[in-house]
PDB file of the backbone (N, CA, C, O) and the ligand in Angstrom, with CONECT records:
HET     ZN  A 101       1
ATOM      1  N   UNK A   1     -10.915  -2.267   2.519  1.00  0.00           N
ATOM      2  CA  UNK A   1     -10.964  -0.792   2.482  1.00  0.00           C
ATOM      3  C   UNK A   1     -11.702  -0.351   1.223  1.00  0.00           C
ATOM      4  O   UNK A   1     -11.280  -0.660   0.109  1.00  0.00           O
ATOM      5  N   UNK A   2     -12.782   0.355   1.400  1.00  0.00           N
ATOM      6  CA  UNK A   2     -13.505   0.974   0.315  1.00  0.00           C
ATOM      7  C   UNK A   2     -13.847  -0.011  -0.801  1.00  0.00           C
ATOM      8  O   UNK A   2     -13.894   0.354  -1.976  1.00  0.00           O
ATOM      9  N   UNK A   3     -14.078  -1.231  -0.425  1.00  0.00           N
ATOM     10  CA  UNK A   3     -14.494  -2.221  -1.411  1.00  0.00           C
ATOM     11  C   UNK A   3     -13.387  -2.737  -2.318  1.00  0.00           C
ATOM     12  O   UNK A   3     -13.648  -3.484  -3.262  1.00  0.00           O
ATOM     13  N   UNK A   4     -12.135  -2.335  -2.030  1.00  0.00           N
ATOM     14  CA  UNK A   4     -11.018  -2.811  -2.827  1.00  0.00           C
ATOM     15  C   UNK A   4     -10.614  -4.175  -2.322  1.00  0.00           C
ATOM     16  O   UNK A   4     -10.475  -4.384  -1.117  1.00  0.00           O
ATOM     17  N   UNK A   5     -10.424  -5.105  -3.240  1.00  0.00           N
ATOM     18  CA  UNK A   5      -9.928  -6.394  -2.816  1.00  0.00           C
ATOM     19  C   UNK A   5      -8.764  -6.803  -3.736  1.00  0.00           C
ATOM     20  O   UNK A   5      -8.623  -6.311  -4.855  1.00  0.00           O
ATOM     21  N   UNK A   6      -7.958  -7.700  -3.225  1.00  0.00           N
ATOM     22  CA  UNK A   6      -6.750  -8.103  -3.946  1.00  0.00           C
ATOM     23  C   UNK A   6      -7.078  -8.911  -5.169  1.00  0.00           C
ATOM     24  O   UNK A   6      -7.802  -9.900  -5.056  1.00  0.00           O
ATOM     25  N   UNK A   7      -6.566  -8.534  -6.379  1.00  0.00           N
ATOM     26  CA  UNK A   7      -6.842  -9.320  -7.577  1.00  0.00           C
ATOM     27  C   UNK A   7      -6.100 -10.664  -7.570  1.00  0.00           C
ATOM     28  O   UNK A   7      -6.412 -11.544  -8.373  1.00  0.00           O
ATOM     29  N   UNK A   8      -5.134 -10.828  -6.679  1.00  0.00           N
ATOM     30  CA  UNK A   8      -4.360 -12.040  -6.657  1.00  0.00           C
ATOM     31  C   UNK A   8      -4.993 -13.103  -5.709  1.00  0.00           C
ATOM     32  O   UNK A   8      -5.138 -14.268  -6.081  1.00  0.00           O
ATOM     33  N   UNK A   9      -5.359 -12.678  -4.500  1.00  0.00           N
ATOM     34  CA  UNK A   9      -5.865 -13.660  -3.535  1.00  0.00           C
ATOM     35  C   UNK A   9      -7.290 -13.360  -3.080  1.00  0.00           C
ATOM     36  O   UNK A   9      -7.904 -14.165  -2.379  1.00  0.00           O
ATOM     37  N   UNK A  10      -7.824 -12.184  -3.484  1.00  0.00           N
ATOM     38  CA  UNK A  10      -9.200 -11.869  -3.125  1.00  0.00           C
ATOM     39  C   UNK A  10      -9.386 -11.309  -1.730  1.00  0.00           C
ATOM     40  O   UNK A  10     -10.511 -11.018  -1.324  1.00  0.00           O
ATOM     41  N   UNK A  11      -8.302 -11.153  -0.995  1.00  0.00           N
ATOM     42  CA  UNK A  11      -8.388 -10.602   0.362  1.00  0.00           C
ATOM     43  C   UNK A  11      -8.781  -9.147   0.342  1.00  0.00           C
ATOM     44  O   UNK A  11      -8.428  -8.424  -0.590  1.00  0.00           O
ATOM     45  N   UNK A  12      -9.503  -8.702   1.345  1.00  0.00           N
ATOM     46  CA  UNK A  12      -9.793  -7.268   1.453  1.00  0.00           C
ATOM     47  C   UNK A  12      -8.829  -6.557   2.404  1.00  0.00           C
ATOM     48  O   UNK A  12      -9.054  -5.404   2.772  1.00  0.00           O
ATOM     49  N   UNK A  13      -7.766  -7.238   2.797  1.00  0.00           N
ATOM     50  CA  UNK A  13      -6.709  -6.649   3.635  1.00  0.00           C
ATOM     51  C   UNK A  13      -5.788  -5.858   2.745  1.00  0.00           C
ATOM     52  O   UNK A  13      -4.604  -6.170   2.615  1.00  0.00           O
ATOM     53  N   UNK A  14      -6.359  -4.790   2.109  1.00  0.00           N
ATOM     54  CA  UNK A  14      -5.666  -4.041   1.108  1.00  0.00           C
ATOM     55  C   UNK A  14      -5.401  -2.652   1.638  1.00  0.00           C
ATOM     56  O   UNK A  14      -6.278  -2.039   2.247  1.00  0.00           O
ATOM     57  N   UNK A  15      -4.180  -2.142   1.409  1.00  0.00           N
ATOM     58  CA  UNK A  15      -3.844  -0.820   1.909  1.00  0.00           C
ATOM     59  C   UNK A  15      -3.253   0.022   0.772  1.00  0.00           C
ATOM     60  O   UNK A  15      -2.610  -0.517  -0.129  1.00  0.00           O
ATOM     61  N   UNK A  16      -3.473   1.359   0.812  1.00  0.00           N
ATOM     62  CA  UNK A  16      -2.876   2.216  -0.222  1.00  0.00           C
ATOM     63  C   UNK A  16      -1.398   2.376   0.022  1.00  0.00           C
ATOM     64  O   UNK A  16      -0.936   2.341   1.163  1.00  0.00           O
ATOM     65  N   UNK A  17      -0.658   2.552  -1.053  1.00  0.00           N
ATOM     66  CA  UNK A  17       0.795   2.785  -0.958  1.00  0.00           C
ATOM     67  C   UNK A  17       1.015   4.286  -1.078  1.00  0.00           C
ATOM     68  O   UNK A  17       0.549   4.918  -2.027  1.00  0.00           O
ATOM     69  N   UNK A  18       1.727   4.849  -0.111  1.00  0.00           N
ATOM     70  CA  UNK A  18       1.973   6.275  -0.048  1.00  0.00           C
ATOM     71  C   UNK A  18       3.424   6.568  -0.463  1.00  0.00           C
ATOM     72  O   UNK A  18       4.366   6.003   0.093  1.00  0.00           O
ATOM     73  N   UNK A  19       3.582   7.456  -1.442  1.00  0.00           N
ATOM     74  CA  UNK A  19       4.922   7.811  -1.915  1.00  0.00           C
ATOM     75  C   UNK A  19       5.348   9.166  -1.435  1.00  0.00           C
ATOM     76  O   UNK A  19       4.505   9.993  -1.089  1.00  0.00           O
ATOM     77  N   UNK A  20       6.647   9.418  -1.405  1.00  0.00           N
ATOM     78  CA  UNK A  20       7.154  10.709  -1.037  1.00  0.00           C
ATOM     79  C   UNK A  20       7.762  10.652   0.365  1.00  0.00           C
ATOM     80  O   UNK A  20       8.181   9.597   0.841  1.00  0.00           O
ATOM     81  N   UNK A  21       7.794  11.818   1.004  1.00  0.00           N
ATOM     82  CA  UNK A  21       8.433  11.958   2.307  1.00  0.00           C
ATOM     83  C   UNK A  21       7.687  11.119   3.342  1.00  0.00           C
ATOM     84  O   UNK A  21       6.462  11.191   3.438  1.00  0.00           O
ATOM     85  N   UNK A  22       8.404  10.348   4.090  1.00  0.00           N
ATOM     86  CA  UNK A  22       7.811   9.549   5.181  1.00  0.00           C
ATOM     87  C   UNK A  22       7.770  10.401   6.449  1.00  0.00           C
ATOM     88  O   UNK A  22       8.803  10.650   7.069  1.00  0.00           O
ATOM     89  N   UNK A  23       6.597  10.838   6.822  1.00  0.00           N
ATOM     90  CA  UNK A  23       6.455  11.612   8.075  1.00  0.00           C
ATOM     91  C   UNK A  23       6.277  10.636   9.232  1.00  0.00           C
ATOM     92  O   UNK A  23       5.952   9.468   9.020  1.00  0.00           O
ATOM     93  N   UNK A  24       6.493  11.121  10.468  1.00  0.00           N
ATOM     94  CA  UNK A  24       6.244  10.279  11.637  1.00  0.00           C
ATOM     95  C   UNK A  24       4.827   9.687  11.621  1.00  0.00           C
ATOM     96  O   UNK A  24       4.631   8.521  11.964  1.00  0.00           O
ATOM     97  N   UNK A  25       3.858  10.490  11.224  1.00  0.00           N
ATOM     98  CA  UNK A  25       2.479  10.013  11.186  1.00  0.00           C
ATOM     99  C   UNK A  25       2.339   8.856  10.184  1.00  0.00           C
ATOM    100  O   UNK A  25       1.684   7.853  10.469  1.00  0.00           O
ATOM    101  N   UNK A  26       2.968   9.012   9.002  1.00  0.00           N
ATOM    102  CA  UNK A  26       2.883   7.925   8.011  1.00  0.00           C
ATOM    103  C   UNK A  26       3.562   6.673   8.527  1.00  0.00           C
ATOM    104  O   UNK A  26       3.069   5.559   8.346  1.00  0.00           O
ATOM    105  N   UNK A  27       4.692   6.869   9.169  1.00  0.00           N
ATOM    106  CA  UNK A  27       5.426   5.721   9.691  1.00  0.00           C
ATOM    107  C   UNK A  27       4.601   4.958  10.745  1.00  0.00           C
ATOM    108  O   UNK A  27       4.639   3.731  10.833  1.00  0.00           O
ATOM    109  N   UNK A  28       3.860   5.739  11.533  1.00  0.00           N
ATOM    110  CA  UNK A  28       3.018   5.128  12.533  1.00  0.00           C
ATOM    111  C   UNK A  28       1.856   4.373  11.896  1.00  0.00           C
ATOM    112  O   UNK A  28       1.511   3.277  12.338  1.00  0.00           O
ATOM    113  N   UNK A  29       1.268   4.939  10.884  1.00  0.00           N
ATOM    114  CA  UNK A  29       0.164   4.255  10.157  1.00  0.00           C
ATOM    115  C   UNK A  29       0.684   3.011   9.460  1.00  0.00           C
ATOM    116  O   UNK A  29       0.011   1.980   9.419  1.00  0.00           O
ATOM    117  N   UNK A  30       1.885   3.116   8.916  1.00  0.00           N
ATOM    118  CA  UNK A  30       2.471   1.956   8.251  1.00  0.00           C
ATOM    119  C   UNK A  30       2.731   0.833   9.259  1.00  0.00           C
ATOM    120  O   UNK A  30       2.530  -0.339   8.944  1.00  0.00           O
ATOM    121  N   UNK A  31       3.180   1.188  10.474  1.00  0.00           N
ATOM    122  CA  UNK A  31       3.423   0.205  11.498  1.00  0.00           C
ATOM    123  C   UNK A  31       2.159  -0.519  11.896  1.00  0.00           C
ATOM    124  O   UNK A  31       2.197  -1.681  12.302  1.00  0.00           O
ATOM    125  N   UNK A  32       1.002   0.193  11.775  1.00  0.00           N
ATOM    126  CA  UNK A  32      -0.293  -0.411  12.076  1.00  0.00           C
ATOM    127  C   UNK A  32      -0.904  -1.095  10.837  1.00  0.00           C
ATOM    128  O   UNK A  32      -2.021  -1.611  10.878  1.00  0.00           O
ATOM    129  N   UNK A  33      -0.137  -1.081   9.742  1.00  0.00           N
ATOM    130  CA  UNK A  33      -0.536  -1.717   8.508  1.00  0.00           C
ATOM    131  C   UNK A  33      -1.790  -1.090   7.909  1.00  0.00           C
ATOM    132  O   UNK A  33      -2.600  -1.763   7.271  1.00  0.00           O
ATOM    133  N   UNK A  34      -1.927   0.203   8.129  1.00  0.00           N
ATOM    134  CA  UNK A  34      -3.047   0.927   7.515  1.00  0.00           C
ATOM    135  C   UNK A  34      -2.656   1.415   6.137  1.00  0.00           C
ATOM    136  O   UNK A  34      -3.503   1.601   5.264  1.00  0.00           O
ATOM    137  N   UNK A  35      -1.377   1.616   5.955  1.00  0.00           N
ATOM    138  CA  UNK A  35      -0.844   2.024   4.646  1.00  0.00           C
ATOM    139  C   UNK A  35       0.462   1.293   4.445  1.00  0.00           C
ATOM    140  O   UNK A  35       0.955   0.603   5.337  1.00  0.00           O
ATOM    141  N   UNK A  36       1.026   1.460   3.230  1.00  0.00           N
ATOM    142  CA  UNK A  36       2.361   0.971   2.989  1.00  0.00           C
ATOM    143  C   UNK A  36       3.217   2.122   2.489  1.00  0.00           C
ATOM    144  O   UNK A  36       2.769   2.938   1.684  1.00  0.00           O
ATOM    145  N   UNK A  37       4.446   2.182   2.969  1.00  0.00           N
ATOM    146  CA  UNK A  37       5.347   3.259   2.537  1.00  0.00           C
ATOM    147  C   UNK A  37       6.021   2.874   1.221  1.00  0.00           C
ATOM    148  O   UNK A  37       6.698   1.850   1.130  1.00  0.00           O
ATOM    149  N   UNK A  38       5.820   3.724   0.195  1.00  0.00           N
ATOM    150  CA  UNK A  38       6.427   3.455  -1.087  1.00  0.00           C
ATOM    151  C   UNK A  38       7.746   4.121  -1.301  1.00  0.00           C
ATOM    152  O   UNK A  38       8.490   3.752  -2.210  1.00  0.00           O
ATOM    153  N   UNK A  39       8.063   5.122  -0.464  1.00  0.00           N
ATOM    154  CA  UNK A  39       9.328   5.849  -0.579  1.00  0.00           C
ATOM    155  C   UNK A  39       9.332   6.711  -1.853  1.00  0.00           C
ATOM    156  O   UNK A  39       8.282   7.134  -2.336  1.00  0.00           O
ATOM    157  N   UNK A  40      10.532   6.958  -2.379  1.00  0.00           N
ATOM    158  CA  UNK A  40      10.644   7.773  -3.585  1.00  0.00           C
ATOM    159  C   UNK A  40      10.775   6.879  -4.786  1.00  0.00           C
ATOM    160  O   UNK A  40      11.884   6.523  -5.186  1.00  0.00           O
ATOM    161  N   UNK A  41       9.658   6.513  -5.363  1.00  0.00           N
ATOM    162  CA  UNK A  41       9.673   5.759  -6.592  1.00  0.00           C
ATOM    163  C   UNK A  41       9.623   6.686  -7.742  1.00  0.00           C
ATOM    164  O   UNK A  41       8.741   7.540  -7.820  1.00  0.00           O
ATOM    165  N   UNK A  42      10.548   6.543  -8.639  1.00  0.00           N
ATOM    166  CA  UNK A  42      10.690   7.518  -9.744  1.00  0.00           C
ATOM    167  C   UNK A  42      10.061   6.978 -11.036  1.00  0.00           C
ATOM    168  O   UNK A  42      10.249   5.826 -11.429  1.00  0.00           O
ATOM    169  N   UNK A  43       9.310   7.872 -11.664  1.00  0.00           N
ATOM    170  CA  UNK A  43       8.878   7.551 -13.032  1.00  0.00           C
ATOM    171  C   UNK A  43       7.810   6.491 -13.149  1.00  0.00           C
ATOM    172  O   UNK A  43       6.657   6.685 -12.764  1.00  0.00           O
ATOM    173  N   UNK A  44       8.217   5.394 -13.679  1.00  0.00           N
ATOM    174  CA  UNK A  44       7.372   4.340 -14.209  1.00  0.00           C
ATOM    175  C   UNK A  44       6.295   3.804 -13.253  1.00  0.00           C
ATOM    176  O   UNK A  44       6.273   4.099 -12.059  1.00  0.00           O
ATOM    177  N   UNK A  45       5.434   3.026 -13.830  1.00  0.00           N
ATOM    178  CA  UNK A  45       4.346   2.314 -13.204  1.00  0.00           C
ATOM    179  C   UNK A  45       4.521   2.000 -11.731  1.00  0.00           C
ATOM    180  O   UNK A  45       5.106   0.984 -11.356  1.00  0.00           O
ATOM    181  N   UNK A  46       4.008   2.880 -10.920  1.00  0.00           N
ATOM    182  CA  UNK A  46       4.052   2.649  -9.489  1.00  0.00           C
ATOM    183  C   UNK A  46       2.750   2.027  -9.050  1.00  0.00           C
ATOM    184  O   UNK A  46       1.685   2.524  -9.419  1.00  0.00           O
ATOM    185  N   UNK A  47       2.793   0.954  -8.273  1.00  0.00           N
ATOM    186  CA  UNK A  47       1.552   0.398  -7.768  1.00  0.00           C
ATOM    187  C   UNK A  47       0.907   1.335  -6.775  1.00  0.00           C
ATOM    188  O   UNK A  47       1.597   2.074  -6.073  1.00  0.00           O
ATOM    189  N   UNK A  48      -0.413   1.309  -6.712  1.00  0.00           N
ATOM    190  CA  UNK A  48      -1.152   2.152  -5.782  1.00  0.00           C
ATOM    191  C   UNK A  48      -1.662   1.383  -4.571  1.00  0.00           C
ATOM    192  O   UNK A  48      -2.026   1.967  -3.551  1.00  0.00           O
ATOM    193  N   UNK A  49      -1.681   0.050  -4.707  1.00  0.00           N
ATOM    194  CA  UNK A  49      -2.302  -0.772  -3.656  1.00  0.00           C
ATOM    195  C   UNK A  49      -1.373  -1.918  -3.288  1.00  0.00           C
ATOM    196  O   UNK A  49      -0.628  -2.425  -4.126  1.00  0.00           O
ATOM    197  N   UNK A  50      -1.428  -2.315  -2.038  1.00  0.00           N
ATOM    198  CA  UNK A  50      -0.662  -3.422  -1.526  1.00  0.00           C
ATOM    199  C   UNK A  50      -1.570  -4.358  -0.733  1.00  0.00           C
ATOM    200  O   UNK A  50      -2.413  -3.898   0.036  1.00  0.00           O
ATOM    201  N   UNK A  51      -1.404  -5.654  -0.912  1.00  0.00           N
ATOM    202  CA  UNK A  51      -2.153  -6.621  -0.175  1.00  0.00           C
ATOM    203  C   UNK A  51      -1.353  -7.095   1.051  1.00  0.00           C
ATOM    204  O   UNK A  51      -0.232  -7.587   0.921  1.00  0.00           O
ATOM    205  N   UNK A  52      -1.952  -6.939   2.246  1.00  0.00           N
ATOM    206  CA  UNK A  52      -1.280  -7.412   3.424  1.00  0.00           C
ATOM    207  C   UNK A  52      -1.380  -8.905   3.609  1.00  0.00           C
ATOM    208  O   UNK A  52      -0.722  -9.472   4.481  1.00  0.00           O
ATOM    209  N   UNK A  53      -2.189  -9.543   2.807  1.00  0.00           N
ATOM    210  CA  UNK A  53      -2.357 -10.991   2.914  1.00  0.00           C
ATOM    211  C   UNK A  53      -1.294 -11.732   2.128  1.00  0.00           C
ATOM    212  O   UNK A  53      -0.621 -12.611   2.665  1.00  0.00           O
ATOM    213  N   UNK A  54      -1.136 -11.379   0.841  1.00  0.00           N
ATOM    214  CA  UNK A  54      -0.208 -12.121  -0.001  1.00  0.00           C
ATOM    215  C   UNK A  54       0.970 -11.286  -0.445  1.00  0.00           C
ATOM    216  O   UNK A  54       1.922 -11.825  -1.009  1.00  0.00           O
ATOM    217  N   UNK A  55       0.936  -9.966  -0.204  1.00  0.00           N
ATOM    218  CA  UNK A  55       2.047  -9.102  -0.580  1.00  0.00           C
ATOM    219  C   UNK A  55       1.954  -8.608  -2.042  1.00  0.00           C
ATOM    220  O   UNK A  55       2.865  -7.924  -2.508  1.00  0.00           O
ATOM    221  N   UNK A  56       0.913  -8.931  -2.742  1.00  0.00           N
ATOM    222  CA  UNK A  56       0.764  -8.512  -4.104  1.00  0.00           C
ATOM    223  C   UNK A  56       0.646  -6.970  -4.159  1.00  0.00           C
ATOM    224  O   UNK A  56       0.020  -6.349  -3.300  1.00  0.00           O
ATOM    225  N   UNK A  57       1.284  -6.360  -5.223  1.00  0.00           N
ATOM    226  CA  UNK A  57       1.226  -4.950  -5.459  1.00  0.00           C
ATOM    227  C   UNK A  57       0.561  -4.696  -6.812  1.00  0.00           C
ATOM    228  O   UNK A  57       0.861  -5.383  -7.788  1.00  0.00           O
ATOM    229  N   UNK A  58      -0.337  -3.716  -6.874  1.00  0.00           N
ATOM    230  CA  UNK A  58      -0.916  -3.435  -8.169  1.00  0.00           C
ATOM    231  C   UNK A  58      -1.426  -2.005  -8.202  1.00  0.00           C
ATOM    232  O   UNK A  58      -1.384  -1.284  -7.205  1.00  0.00           O
ATOM    233  N   UNK A  59      -1.916  -1.608  -9.394  1.00  0.00           N
ATOM    234  CA  UNK A  59      -2.409  -0.255  -9.585  1.00  0.00           C
ATOM    235  C   UNK A  59      -3.935  -0.257  -9.544  1.00  0.00           C
ATOM    236  O   UNK A  59      -4.558   0.795  -9.687  1.00  0.00           O
TER     237      UNK A  59
HETATM  238 ZN    ZN A 101      -3.549 -10.661  -1.920  1.00  0.00          ZN2+
END
């Protein structure tokens, strides 16, 4: 996606992590592995990207 690749395994099966309210649309996209649901993460260093290949999370 947009040239982003995983710094851990090099895969381009990378999806953005979406925080906040989980809408039905977001849940559907997450089920298709287009995004990952981050839920309500408070404060500190929240990762922005998730790798569908190895599960690595990063900013
Ligand atoms: Zn990876």
